[in-house]
N, CA, C and O atoms as a Maestro MAE file, in Angstrom:
{
 s_m_m2io_version
 :::
 2.0.0
}

f_m_ct {
 s_m_title
 :::
 protein
 m_atom[232] {
  # First column is atom index #
  i_m_mmod_type
  r_m_x_coord
  r_m_y_coord
  r_m_z_coord
  i_m_residue_number
  s_m_chain_name
  s_m_pdb_residue_name
  s_m_pdb_atom_name
  i_m_atomic_number
  :::
  1 25 101.904 69.879 99.362 1 A "UNK " " N  " 7
  2 3 102.324 70.487 98.101 1 A "UNK " " CA " 6
  3 2 101.773 71.912 97.996 1 A "UNK " " C  " 6
  4 15 100.666 72.195 98.454 1 A "UNK " " O  " 8
  5 25 102.547 72.788 97.397 2 A "UNK " " N  " 7
  6 3 102.094 74.172 97.254 2 A "UNK " " CA " 6
  7 2 100.958 74.279 96.261 2 A "UNK " " C  " 6
  8 15 100.172 75.223 96.334 2 A "UNK " " O  " 8
  9 25 100.848 73.347 95.341 3 A "UNK " " N  " 7
  10 3 99.770 73.413 94.348 3 A "UNK " " CA " 6
  11 2 98.410 73.139 94.968 3 A "UNK " " C  " 6
  12 15 97.386 73.548 94.421 3 A "UNK " " O  " 8
  13 25 98.391 72.464 96.083 4 A "UNK " " N  " 7
  14 3 97.130 72.160 96.757 4 A "UNK " " CA " 6
  15 2 96.705 73.289 97.690 4 A "UNK " " C  " 6
  16 15 95.577 73.291 98.184 4 A "UNK " " O  " 8
  17 25 97.596 74.248 97.935 5 A "UNK " " N  " 7
  18 3 97.258 75.365 98.815 5 A "UNK " " CA " 6
  19 2 96.158 76.205 98.189 5 A "UNK " " C  " 6
  20 15 96.092 76.355 96.969 5 A "UNK " " O  " 8
  21 25 95.297 76.751 99.036 6 A "UNK " " N  " 7
  22 3 94.205 77.611 98.581 6 A "UNK " " CA " 6
  23 2 94.447 79.030 99.097 6 A "UNK " " C  " 6
  24 15 94.880 79.232 100.231 6 A "UNK " " O  " 8
  25 25 94.160 79.998 98.240 7 A "UNK " " N  " 7
  26 3 94.259 81.391 98.658 7 A "UNK " " CA " 6
  27 2 93.070 81.736 99.540 7 A "UNK " " C  " 6
  28 15 91.986 81.187 99.346 7 A "UNK " " O  " 8
  29 25 93.248 82.632 100.504 8 A "UNK " " N  " 7
  30 3 92.117 83.034 101.351 8 A "UNK " " CA " 6
  31 2 91.082 83.792 100.530 8 A "UNK " " C  " 6
  32 15 91.424 84.495 99.579 8 A "UNK " " O  " 8
  33 25 89.829 83.645 100.902 9 A "UNK " " N  " 7
  34 3 88.742 84.286 100.169 9 A "UNK " " CA " 6
  35 2 88.503 85.726 100.635 9 A "UNK " " C  " 6
  36 15 87.912 86.515 99.899 9 A "UNK " " O  " 8
  37 25 88.951 86.080 101.843 10 A "UNK " " N  " 7
  38 3 88.688 87.428 102.337 10 A "UNK " " CA " 6
  39 2 89.551 88.446 101.596 10 A "UNK " " C  " 6
  40 15 90.589 88.111 101.027 10 A "UNK " " O  " 8
  41 25 89.100 89.682 101.618 11 A "UNK " " N  " 7
  42 3 89.835 90.751 100.952 11 A "UNK " " CA " 6
  43 2 91.078 91.106 101.765 11 A "UNK " " C  " 6
  44 15 91.088 90.996 102.991 11 A "UNK " " O  " 8
  45 25 92.100 91.522 101.073 12 A "UNK " " N  " 7
  46 3 93.350 91.910 101.713 12 A "UNK " " CA " 6
  47 2 93.537 93.408 101.491 12 A "UNK " " C  " 6
  48 15 93.458 93.887 100.360 12 A "UNK " " O  " 8
  49 25 93.782 94.134 102.557 13 A "UNK " " N  " 7
  50 3 93.982 95.586 102.451 13 A "UNK " " CA " 6
  51 2 95.369 95.864 101.880 13 A "UNK " " C  " 6
  52 15 96.376 95.378 102.394 13 A "UNK " " O  " 8
  53 25 95.402 96.657 100.806 14 A "UNK " " N  " 7
  54 3 96.662 97.046 100.178 14 A "UNK " " CA " 6
  55 2 96.717 98.569 100.188 14 A "UNK " " C  " 6
  56 15 95.780 99.216 99.720 14 A "UNK " " O  " 8
  57 25 97.793 99.157 100.711 15 A "UNK " " N  " 7
  58 3 97.888 100.626 100.717 15 A "UNK " " CA " 6
  59 2 97.802 101.183 99.295 15 A "UNK " " C  " 6
  60 15 98.359 100.605 98.362 15 A "UNK " " O  " 8
  61 25 97.107 102.296 99.138 16 A "UNK " " N  " 7
  62 3 96.905 102.889 97.819 16 A "UNK " " CA " 6
  63 2 98.226 103.239 97.140 16 A "UNK " " C  " 6
  64 15 98.324 103.185 95.914 16 A "UNK " " O  " 8
  65 25 99.237 103.596 97.921 17 A "UNK " " N  " 7
  66 3 100.537 103.938 97.342 17 A "UNK " " CA " 6
  67 2 101.215 102.734 96.693 17 A "UNK " " C  " 6
  68 15 102.144 102.899 95.902 17 A "UNK " " O  " 8
  69 25 100.759 101.530 97.019 18 A "UNK " " N  " 7
  70 3 101.349 100.312 96.474 18 A "UNK " " CA " 6
  71 2 100.603 99.811 95.239 18 A "UNK " " C  " 6
  72 15 101.020 98.830 94.622 18 A "UNK " " O  " 8
  73 25 99.511 100.469 94.874 19 A "UNK " " N  " 7
  74 3 98.716 100.042 93.725 19 A "UNK " " CA " 6
  75 2 99.126 100.806 92.471 19 A "UNK " " C  " 6
  76 15 99.550 101.958 92.566 19 A "UNK " " O  " 8
  77 25 99.008 100.180 91.286 20 A "UNK " " N  " 7
  78 3 99.265 100.928 90.046 20 A "UNK " " CA " 6
  79 2 98.208 102.012 89.864 20 A "UNK " " C  " 6
  80 15 97.097 101.897 90.380 20 A "UNK " " O  " 8
  81 25 98.552 103.044 89.141 21 A "UNK " " N  " 7
  82 3 97.637 104.151 88.890 21 A "UNK " " CA " 6
  83 2 96.431 103.652 88.103 21 A "UNK " " C  " 6
  84 15 96.584 102.915 87.129 21 A "UNK " " O  " 8
  85 25 95.236 104.050 88.521 22 A "UNK " " N  " 7
  86 3 94.012 103.569 87.875 22 A "UNK " " CA " 6
  87 2 93.855 104.172 86.486 22 A "UNK " " C  " 6
  88 15 93.589 103.453 85.523 22 A "UNK " " O  " 8
  89 25 94.017 105.486 86.378 23 A "UNK " " N  " 7
  90 3 93.889 106.175 85.094 23 A "UNK " " CA " 6
  91 2 95.181 106.940 84.820 23 A "UNK " " C  " 6
  92 15 95.266 108.133 85.110 23 A "UNK " " O  " 8
  93 25 96.170 106.275 84.273 24 A "UNK " " N  " 7
  94 3 97.445 106.967 84.048 24 A "UNK " " CA " 6
  95 2 97.303 108.105 83.045 24 A "UNK " " C  " 6
  96 15 96.696 107.941 81.987 24 A "UNK " " O  " 8
  97 25 97.870 109.261 83.386 25 A "UNK " " N  " 7
  98 3 97.805 110.433 82.513 25 A "UNK " " CA " 6
  99 2 98.794 110.343 81.362 25 A "UNK " " C  " 6
  100 15 98.550 110.898 80.290 25 A "UNK " " O  " 8
  101 25 99.896 109.656 81.570 26 A "UNK " " N  " 7
  102 3 100.963 109.627 80.571 26 A "UNK " " CA " 6
  103 2 101.139 108.242 79.966 26 A "UNK " " C  " 6
  104 15 102.263 107.756 79.845 26 A "UNK " " O  " 8
  105 25 100.059 107.619 79.595 27 A "UNK " " N  " 7
  106 3 100.151 106.295 78.987 27 A "UNK " " CA " 6
  107 2 100.108 105.198 80.031 27 A "UNK " " C  " 6
  108 15 100.177 105.468 81.230 27 A "UNK " " O  " 8
  109 25 99.996 103.979 79.581 28 A "UNK " " N  " 7
  110 3 99.879 102.864 80.527 28 A "UNK " " CA " 6
  111 2 101.175 102.634 81.305 28 A "UNK " " C  " 6
  112 15 102.273 102.738 80.758 28 A "UNK " " O  " 8
  113 25 101.024 102.323 82.578 29 A "UNK " " N  " 7
  114 3 102.178 102.021 83.422 29 A "UNK " " CA " 6
  115 2 101.777 100.980 84.451 29 A "UNK " " C  " 6
  116 15 100.627 100.947 84.890 29 A "UNK " " O  " 8
  117 25 102.692 100.155 84.826 30 A "UNK " " N  " 7
  118 3 102.444 99.173 85.876 30 A "UNK " " CA " 6
  119 2 103.161 99.558 87.155 30 A "UNK " " C  " 6
  120 15 103.222 98.771 88.100 30 A "UNK " " O  " 8
  121 25 103.706 100.774 87.186 31 A "UNK " " N  " 7
  122 3 104.422 101.237 88.369 31 A "UNK " " CA " 6
  123 2 103.426 101.709 89.420 31 A "UNK " " C  " 6
  124 15 102.378 102.266 89.093 31 A "UNK " " O  " 8
  125 25 103.758 101.484 90.660 32 A "UNK " " N  " 7
  126 3 102.928 101.988 91.739 32 A "UNK " " CA " 6
  127 2 103.217 103.477 91.929 32 A "UNK " " C  " 6
  128 15 104.219 103.995 91.438 32 A "UNK " " O  " 8
  129 25 102.332 104.147 92.641 33 A "UNK " " N  " 7
  130 3 102.553 105.566 92.932 33 A "UNK " " CA " 6
  131 2 103.855 105.750 93.706 33 A "UNK " " C  " 6
  132 15 104.579 106.725 93.505 33 A "UNK " " O  " 8
  133 25 104.137 104.813 94.582 34 A "UNK " " N  " 7
  134 3 105.374 104.887 95.362 34 A "UNK " " CA " 6
  135 2 106.592 104.813 94.445 34 A "UNK " " C  " 6
  136 15 107.555 105.557 94.630 34 A "UNK " " O  " 8
  137 25 106.554 103.922 93.462 35 A "UNK " " N  " 7
  138 3 107.670 103.796 92.521 35 A "UNK " " CA " 6
  139 2 107.803 105.047 91.656 35 A "UNK " " C  " 6
  140 15 108.915 105.488 91.370 35 A "UNK " " O  " 8
  141 25 106.668 105.621 91.236 36 A "UNK " " N  " 7
  142 3 106.706 106.835 90.422 36 A "UNK " " CA " 6
  143 2 107.287 107.995 91.217 36 A "UNK " " C  " 6
  144 15 108.092 108.764 90.691 36 A "UNK " " O  " 8
  145 25 106.886 108.131 92.481 37 A "UNK " " N  " 7
  146 3 107.421 109.208 93.310 37 A "UNK " " CA " 6
  147 2 108.913 109.022 93.554 37 A "UNK " " C  " 6
  148 15 109.657 109.998 93.648 37 A "UNK " " O  " 8
  149 25 109.351 107.766 93.659 38 A "UNK " " N  " 7
  150 3 110.769 107.498 93.876 38 A "UNK " " CA " 6
  151 2 111.589 107.972 92.682 38 A "UNK " " C  " 6
  152 15 112.708 108.455 92.855 38 A "UNK " " O  " 8
  153 25 111.043 107.840 91.467 39 A "UNK " " N  " 7
  154 3 111.748 108.322 90.273 39 A "UNK " " CA " 6
  155 2 112.016 109.817 90.382 39 A "UNK " " C  " 6
  156 15 113.117 110.281 90.083 39 A "UNK " " O  " 8
  157 25 111.001 110.572 90.812 40 A "UNK " " N  " 7
  158 3 111.171 112.016 90.949 40 A "UNK " " CA " 6
  159 2 112.188 112.319 92.033 40 A "UNK " " C  " 6
  160 15 112.985 113.247 91.898 40 A "UNK " " O  " 8
  161 25 112.167 111.548 93.101 41 A "UNK " " N  " 7
  162 3 113.147 111.752 94.174 41 A "UNK " " CA " 6
  163 2 114.551 111.456 93.672 41 A "UNK " " C  " 6
  164 15 115.503 112.150 94.030 41 A "UNK " " O  " 8
  165 25 114.679 110.432 92.848 42 A "UNK " " N  " 7
  166 3 115.985 110.070 92.312 42 A "UNK " " CA " 6
  167 2 116.558 111.180 91.435 42 A "UNK " " C  " 6
  168 15 117.777 111.313 91.325 42 A "UNK " " O  " 8
  169 25 115.702 111.971 90.817 43 A "UNK " " N  " 7
  170 3 116.162 113.066 89.971 43 A "UNK " " CA " 6
  171 2 116.611 114.278 90.789 43 A "UNK " " C  " 6
  172 15 117.171 115.230 90.245 43 A "UNK " " O  " 8
  173 25 116.366 114.235 92.079 44 A "UNK " " N  " 7
  174 3 116.743 115.310 93.007 44 A "UNK " " CA " 6
  175 2 116.076 116.631 92.638 44 A "UNK " " C  " 6
  176 15 116.669 117.697 92.806 44 A "UNK " " O  " 8
  177 25 114.858 116.563 92.141 45 A "UNK " " N  " 7
  178 3 114.147 117.790 91.792 45 A "UNK " " CA " 6
  179 2 113.798 118.607 93.027 45 A "UNK " " C  " 6
  180 15 113.651 119.826 92.945 45 A "UNK " " O  " 8
  181 25 113.665 117.942 94.168 46 A "UNK " " N  " 7
  182 3 113.367 118.688 95.385 46 A "UNK " " CA " 6
  183 2 114.515 119.627 95.744 46 A "UNK " " C  " 6
  184 15 114.291 120.663 96.370 46 A "UNK " " O  " 8
  185 25 115.739 119.279 95.355 47 A "UNK " " N  " 7
  186 3 116.883 120.152 95.617 47 A "UNK " " CA " 6
  187 2 116.741 121.455 94.834 47 A "UNK " " C  " 6
  188 15 117.145 122.513 95.317 47 A "UNK " " O  " 8
  189 25 116.179 121.390 93.649 48 A "UNK " " N  " 7
  190 3 115.958 122.606 92.859 48 A "UNK " " CA " 6
  191 2 114.953 123.515 93.544 48 A "UNK " " C  " 6
  192 15 115.088 124.738 93.515 48 A "UNK " " O  " 8
  193 25 113.951 122.916 94.156 49 A "UNK " " N  " 7
  194 3 112.920 123.685 94.834 49 A "UNK " " CA " 6
  195 2 113.498 124.430 96.033 49 A "UNK " " C  " 6
  196 15 113.049 125.531 96.354 49 A "UNK " " O  " 8
  197 25 114.485 123.842 96.694 50 A "UNK " " N  " 7
  198 3 115.064 124.440 97.890 50 A "UNK " " CA " 6
  199 2 116.059 125.554 97.582 50 A "UNK " " C  " 6
  200 15 116.415 126.316 98.481 50 A "UNK " " O  " 8
  201 25 116.515 125.669 96.336 51 A "UNK " " N  " 7
  202 3 117.499 126.683 95.975 51 A "UNK " " CA " 6
  203 2 116.803 128.012 95.680 51 A "UNK " " C  " 6
  204 15 115.693 128.030 95.149 51 A "UNK " " O  " 8
  205 25 117.452 129.115 96.021 52 A "UNK " " N  " 7
  206 3 116.866 130.415 95.673 52 A "UNK " " CA " 6
  207 2 116.903 130.616 94.155 52 A "UNK " " C  " 6
  208 15 117.763 130.055 93.477 52 A "UNK " " O  " 8
  209 25 115.987 131.401 93.629 53 A "UNK " " N  " 7
  210 3 115.978 131.621 92.179 53 A "UNK " " CA " 6
  211 2 117.252 132.327 91.712 53 A "UNK " " C  " 6
  212 15 117.813 133.164 92.420 53 A "UNK " " O  " 8
  213 25 117.680 131.980 90.537 54 A "UNK " " N  " 7
  214 3 118.872 132.607 89.956 54 A "UNK " " CA " 6
  215 2 118.532 134.034 89.556 54 A "UNK " " C  " 6
  216 15 117.441 134.301 89.050 54 A "UNK " " O  " 8
  217 25 119.458 134.940 89.780 55 A "UNK " " N  " 7
  218 3 119.231 136.330 89.388 55 A "UNK " " CA " 6
  219 2 120.044 136.634 88.144 55 A "UNK " " C  " 6
  220 15 121.148 136.121 87.956 55 A "UNK " " O  " 8
  221 25 119.482 137.465 87.314 56 A "UNK " " N  " 7
  222 3 120.199 137.891 86.107 56 A "UNK " " CA " 6
  223 2 120.347 139.400 86.168 56 A "UNK " " C  " 6
  224 15 119.389 140.112 86.465 56 A "UNK " " O  " 8
  225 25 121.519 139.876 85.892 57 A "UNK " " N  " 7
  226 3 121.780 141.317 85.878 57 A "UNK " " CA " 6
  227 2 121.831 141.781 84.434 57 A "UNK " " C  " 6
  228 15 122.695 141.363 83.663 57 A "UNK " " O  " 8
  229 25 120.901 142.644 84.081 58 A "UNK " " N  " 7
  230 3 120.849 143.176 82.710 58 A "UNK " " CA " 6
  231 2 121.369 144.575 82.662 58 A "UNK " " C  " 6
  232 15 121.402 145.185 81.593 58 A "UNK " " O  " 8
  :::
 }
 m_bond[231] {
  # First column is bond index #
  i_m_from
  i_m_to
  i_m_order
  :::
  1 1 2 1
  2 2 3 1
  3 3 4 2
  4 3 5 1
  5 5 6 1
  6 6 7 1
  7 7 8 2
  8 7 9 1
  9 9 10 1
  10 10 11 1
  11 11 12 2
  12 11 13 1
  13 13 14 1
  14 14 15 1
  15 15 16 2
  16 15 17 1
  17 17 18 1
  18 18 19 1
  19 19 20 2
  20 19 21 1
  21 21 22 1
  22 22 23 1
  23 23 24 2
  24 23 25 1
  25 25 26 1
  26 26 27 1
  27 27 28 2
  28 27 29 1
  29 29 30 1
  30 30 31 1
  31 31 32 2
  32 31 33 1
  33 33 34 1
  34 34 35 1
  35 35 36 2
  36 35 37 1
  37 37 38 1
  38 38 39 1
  39 39 40 2
  40 39 41 1
  41 41 42 1
  42 42 43 1
  43 43 44 2
  44 43 45 1
  45 45 46 1
  46 46 47 1
  47 47 48 2
  48 47 49 1
  49 49 50 1
  50 50 51 1
  51 51 52 2
  52 51 53 1
  53 53 54 1
  54 54 55 1
  55 55 56 2
  56 55 57 1
  57 57 58 1
  58 58 59 1
  59 59 60 2
  60 59 61 1
  61 61 62 1
  62 62 63 1
  63 63 64 2
  64 63 65 1
  65 65 66 1
  66 66 67 1
  67 67 68 2
  68 67 69 1
  69 69 70 1
  70 70 71 1
  71 71 72 2
  72 71 73 1
  73 73 74 1
  74 74 75 1
  75 75 76 2
  76 75 77 1
  77 77 78 1
  78 78 79 1
  79 79 80 2
  80 79 81 1
  81 81 82 1
  82 82 83 1
  83 83 84 2
  84 83 85 1
  85 85 86 1
  86 86 87 1
  87 87 88 2
  88 87 89 1
  89 89 90 1
  90 90 91 1
  91 91 92 2
  92 91 93 1
  93 93 94 1
  94 94 95 1
  95 95 96 2
  96 95 97 1
  97 97 98 1
  98 98 99 1
  99 99 100 2
  100 99 101 1
  101 101 102 1
  102 102 103 1
  103 103 104 2
  104 103 105 1
  105 105 106 1
  106 106 107 1
  107 107 108 2
  108 107 109 1
  109 109 110 1
  110 110 111 1
  111 111 112 2
  112 111 113 1
  113 113 114 1
  114 114 115 1
  115 115 116 2
  116 115 117 1
  117 117 118 1
  118 118 119 1
  119 119 120 2
  120 119 121 1
  121 121 122 1
  122 122 123 1
  123 123 124 2
  124 123 125 1
  125 125 126 1
  126 126 127 1
  127 127 128 2
  128 127 129 1
  129 129 130 1
  130 130 131 1
  131 131 132 2
  132 131 133 1
  133 133 134 1
  134 134 135 1
  135 135 136 2
  136 135 137 1
  137 137 138 1
  138 138 139 1
  139 139 140 2
  140 139 141 1
  141 141 142 1
  142 142 143 1
  143 143 144 2
  144 143 145 1
  145 145 146 1
  146 146 147 1
  147 147 148 2
  148 147 149 1
  149 149 150 1
  150 150 151 1
  151 151 152 2
  152 151 153 1
  153 153 154 1
  154 154 155 1
  155 155 156 2
  156 155 157 1
  157 157 158 1
  158 158 159 1
  159 159 160 2
  160 159 161 1
  161 161 162 1
  162 162 163 1
  163 163 164 2
  164 163 165 1
  165 165 166 1
  166 166 167 1
  167 167 168 2
  168 167 169 1
  169 169 170 1
  170 170 171 1
  171 171 172 2
  172 171 173 1
  173 173 174 1
  174 174 175 1
  175 175 176 2
  176 175 177 1
  177 177 178 1
  178 178 179 1
  179 179 180 2
  180 179 181 1
  181 181 182 1
  182 182 183 1
  183 183 184 2
  184 183 185 1
  185 185 186 1
  186 186 187 1
  187 187 188 2
  188 187 189 1
  189 189 190 1
  190 190 191 1
  191 191 192 2
  192 191 193 1
  193 193 194 1
  194 194 195 1
  195 195 196 2
  196 195 197 1
  197 197 198 1
  198 198 199 1
  199 199 200 2
  200 199 201 1
  201 201 202 1
  202 202 203 1
  203 203 204 2
  204 203 205 1
  205 205 206 1
  206 206 207 1
  207 207 208 2
  208 207 209 1
  209 209 210 1
  210 210 211 1
  211 211 212 2
  212 211 213 1
  213 213 214 1
  214 214 215 1
  215 215 216 2
  216 215 217 1
  217 217 218 1
  218 218 219 1
  219 219 220 2
  220 219 221 1
  221 221 222 1
  222 222 223 1
  223 223 224 2
  224 223 225 1
  225 225 226 1
  226 226 227 1
  227 227 228 2
  228 227 229 1
  229 229 230 1
  230 230 231 1
  231 231 232 2
  :::
 }
}
């Protein structure tokens, strides 16, 4: 039975990118750093960085 199974006592290494932020700057979140970075990627903000600045002619 799965209820009789015991979890191992040794520590398990978890990559820091997979852990929730310890001290969130923008309120509490349960998202991992990887998930937060994915949100920024989804917004395609990196595409803005790659574009040359817009020029204005006055």
